[in-house]
N, C-alpha and C positions, 0 to 999 in steps of 0.2 A: 700505445693503444690498450684500453682495458680489455680484459678477457674474463667475463663472468662465467663461473663454473658452478654446477650443482653441488659439488663437494664443499663449496664455501657456504652453503645454506640455501634453503628454498622454502616457500610457503606450501605445505602439503594440505590442500583443501579440495573437496570434491567439486567437479565442474558444475554440478547442479546448483550449488550455492552461488558460484560466480554468475550463472545464468540468472538467478533471482536478483542479485545485486545489479546486474546490467539492466534488467527489465523493469525494476521497480522505480517509482517516482521519488528518488532521493535528491535532495538539493546538493549543491557543490560542497557545502560545509559538512553535511551528513556523510557524504561519500569519503571526504578526507578523514573524518573521525573513524569510520569503519575500516579504512585502509590502515590507519595507524594501529588500531586494535588488532587487526589480523596480523600485521607485521610483528607486533610485540607478543602475540600469543602463538599462533601456528607457525609463524616465522622463526620462533625460538623453540619449536617442538613442544609446545604446551597448549592447553585449552583456554587459559585465561591470561590476561595482560595486567601488569602492575604499573599504573600510572599515578604517581604520588600526588601531583598537583594539577589543577586545571590549567595552570600556565604552561604545562608541557604540551598542550594542544596547539599552542602558538607555533610549535615546530612545523606543523602542517598547514599553517595559515589561518587558524581559527582563533579569534580573539577570546579572551577569558570571559567577557560579558556575553558572548554568543555560545561558548562551549557548553555551559551548564544547561542552557535552554535546549540546545540541540540534543544533548545527551539524555535529558529528561524526556524529550519527545521520542527518541529512539527506544527508550526503556518502556514508555507507555504503549508504543506500537509493538512491543515484544520482539524487537529486532535484536537488541542486546540485553545483557543482564549486568546490573551495576549494584554494588553493595552500598552505594552512597558515599564511599570514601575513595578507594584507590584500585579496586579490583573490577576489571571489565572483561566480558566474554561475549562471543557471538552466539545467539540462539540458532542452532542448526535446524530446528524444526520450522522451516520457513513457511509452512502452511499456517502457522500462527501469526505471521507478520501481518500487521494491519496497515499496510502501505499499498496504495493502488498501483496499477501498471501504468507506464508511460503510454500516452495515446497512440504513439507511432509503433508500439510493439506488435510484431507479427510472428507468431510461433512457426508458421510454415516457412517464411523467408529465412528465419534463423536456422531451421533444420537444413535448408538448402545450402546455406553457408558452411554448416558442419559437414554436409555430404561432399561439398567441393574440396574442403581441406582434407577429409579422410581419403578421397580419391587420389589426391596428390601424395598422401602418405603411402598408399598402396603402390603407386607407380615407383616411388623411391624404393620401396621394399623389394619390388621385382628386380629393379636394376641392381640393388645390392646383392640379391641372391645370385644373379648372373656373375657378379664379381666374385662371389664366394665359390661358384663352380670353377672359375679359372684358378682360384687359389688351390682348390682341390686337385686340379690337374698338375699344378707345380709340385704338390706334395707327393705325387706318385713318382716323381723323378728320383734318381738314386743318390741325390746329393744329401749327405748326412747333415750338413750345415743348415740347409733349407728346412729339413724336418725339425731339427732342434729349435730353430728360431720360431717356426710356426707354432710348435707346441708350447713354448714359453709365452707367446702372445696370447694363446687361448686361456692359459691359466690365469694370466693377469686380468683378462676381460671378464672371466667368470667370477672372479672375486669382487670386481667392482659392481656392486648391486645398489648403486646410488641413483638410478633413474626411476622415479616414481611412476612414470607413464609407460614403462616397458618399451621404450623406443629402441630401435635397432642400431647397434654400433657396428662399424665395419670390421669384419673378420670374426664375428661371433658365430657359433654354429647355428644352423637353421632351426633345429629342434628347440633350442633354448628360446629363440624368438617366438616360435609358435606358442610355447607355454606362457611366455610373458604377455603375449597379445590376448590369450584366452583369459588369463587371470586379471588383466588390467581392466579397471572399470572407470578410469578417469579420462581416457582418451577415446575409446570406442563405444558407440551406442548400439545395443543389440537390435537386430532387425525386427524382433517381435514388438519391442517398444515403439519403434518408428511406425510400424504398420498397424497399430492398435486402432480400435473403433473410434477412439477419441482423437485420432490423427496426431498421436504423439504427445498430447497434452497430459502431464501428470495429473493424478486425481487431486492433488493439493492445489493445482492451479485452475481446475475447472470451475470452482466457485468464485474465483476472483473476478471482479468487474473492472474492465479497463477504464482508463480516464476518458471522459466525454470530450466532445468536440468543442470548438470555440464558443458556440452558442448553446447553452443548456436549455432543454425543454422543461416544461412544468412537470411532466411525468418523471423525468430523470431526477429532478430536484427532490421530488417526493420520496424517491427511493433512498435518499441519503440517510444514513444512520443518524440518530439524534444524540449519540454519545458526544462527549466534549471534544474528543480528538477529531472526529469526522466533522463536527460542527465548526471547529476552528479552521480546519483545512478547507472546508467548503466556502466559508465566508472570505478567507484570505484569497483563495483562487478567484472567486467572483470579483473581489475588489481589484486585484491585480489585472484581471482580464479587461475590466471596464476602464481602468486607468490607462492601460496600453503600454506600460513600461514598468521596469523593476522586476526582480526575481523573488524578492522576499519582503515581508512586511517588517516594520520597525517594532521596537519594544513598546512604544506608545500605542501602536495599532494593536499589538497583542493584548495590552491592558484594556483597550476599548472592547475587544471581543470577549474578554473575561467578564466585563460588566454586562454585556448582552446575555451571556450564559447565566450569570448570577441572578439577573432580573427575570429569567425565564422567558425570554423572547423566542418564539418559535423560529426554526431555521428558515422556513418559507417566508416569514415576515422580514427577516434580516436580509435575505436575498432580494426580495421585492423592494425593500427600502434602499438598497444600494443602487438598484436600477432607477428608482425614482430620483435619487440624488444626482446621478449622472445625466439622466434625461432632462431634468429641469434646471440643471446648472447653466447659468449664463455668465461666461467670462467677461470681466470688465476690460481686459486687455489681452494681448496675444500670449502673454506668459502666465495669465491667471488660470489656475487649475485646482482640482481637488487633490490635496496633498496628504490626507490622512483618513483613517477609518472613523476618527472622531467626528468629522464633518458629516459622514453618512449616518453615524449613530444617532444624531439629533433627529433626523428624518425617520430613522428606524423606530425610535421610541414613540414618535408622534403617530406613525402608522400602527404600531402595536396598541397604543391607547385607543385609537379610533376603531380598530377591529374588535377590541374587547367590549367597547360600548355597543357596537352593532350586535355582537353575539348575545349580550345581556338583554337588549331590547327585543331580539327575536324570541328569547326564552320567555319574556314577560307577556308577549302577545298571545291571546287566547283565540284559537280558531273559532269561526262563526258556527261551525257545526256542533261545537261543544257547549254553546250558550243555551241554557235551559229556558224554554219559552215560559212566559208568565201565565198563570192560570187565572182566568177571569171568574170571579165569584158573582153569580147573579144576585141582584138586589131583591129583597122581599117585597111582595105586593100588598101585605097586610100590615096594619098599624098595630100599635101596642094594645089599643082598646079592643080591636077586633079579636086579637088573640085571647084576651081575658074573657070576652063574651063566649068564645068558642069553648074555653075550658069550663066555664060555668054550666053551659048546656050539657057538656059531656058528663060532668059530675051529677047533674040532675037525672040524667038517664040511668046512670049506674045506681043511684040511690033509689029510683023508682022501681 
């Protein structure tokens, strides 16, 4: 039977980072890549990992053709740092991560789970203290052998400072446990942080928008950022939801989304085009279905062209209120001959 021990090595990383990894919307491949980087960096007591070849990621089940795409995505989302060659590291400033929360994430329920486990820890601590009192009573006996053995055990346990969480080992003095519990920040959460006005939600998480439900509303779609990463993620999520199966898009689908971004198709038009593609699709047989984003792209481009024409026609139309009325010039009642006679009479009067 195996017996893992902390002295054989462990990953010393803050619980808050683990909380972020748990709550963020990472795919299975991305989680495997993150775990491998953490194991080879913090698991080896250093901040960065050296992974010479992309084929090394096949050790955690990520194929080489998928590894570079996922690594590039994690770098663009500021989750990891990569020099483009072989040095990888985790960005501990998780407030910079541009990955949304999973839609099922609930901060309050997670805090309840932590409280339950901390309560179990306190019960174990009290039972261990009672056992320590019994040991103290035995030490008061006059047996020299018992005193020497107990003293030796204390010395050994004080030297073993390999527990990063400050957990209590049996037979260690109470004062040392109290100091360890006060100094430890990776196992216990202060009461002030739990009872804060924001209900325990760190400031870096208050601005994060959780993932939406199965049916996105127009207002929620309008709030999506127009950056390439959010654009790609929103289109991929919409396509996979409407298709009803699959967890990730293919490389060909990725290229189709790249073409939409390159041509400047608005995000709302892309999402509406996907809806129209699935709503109007009529299968010829029971196995006929939409299998790629490229099928939707044809409808998206048609919708984009139609909306551009509509917008231009609206700009060219002049409102009726802005049309200047034509001024009617009255026609003269006198002929040319009458005007000449009138001029002659006027001159005669002036000359007389």
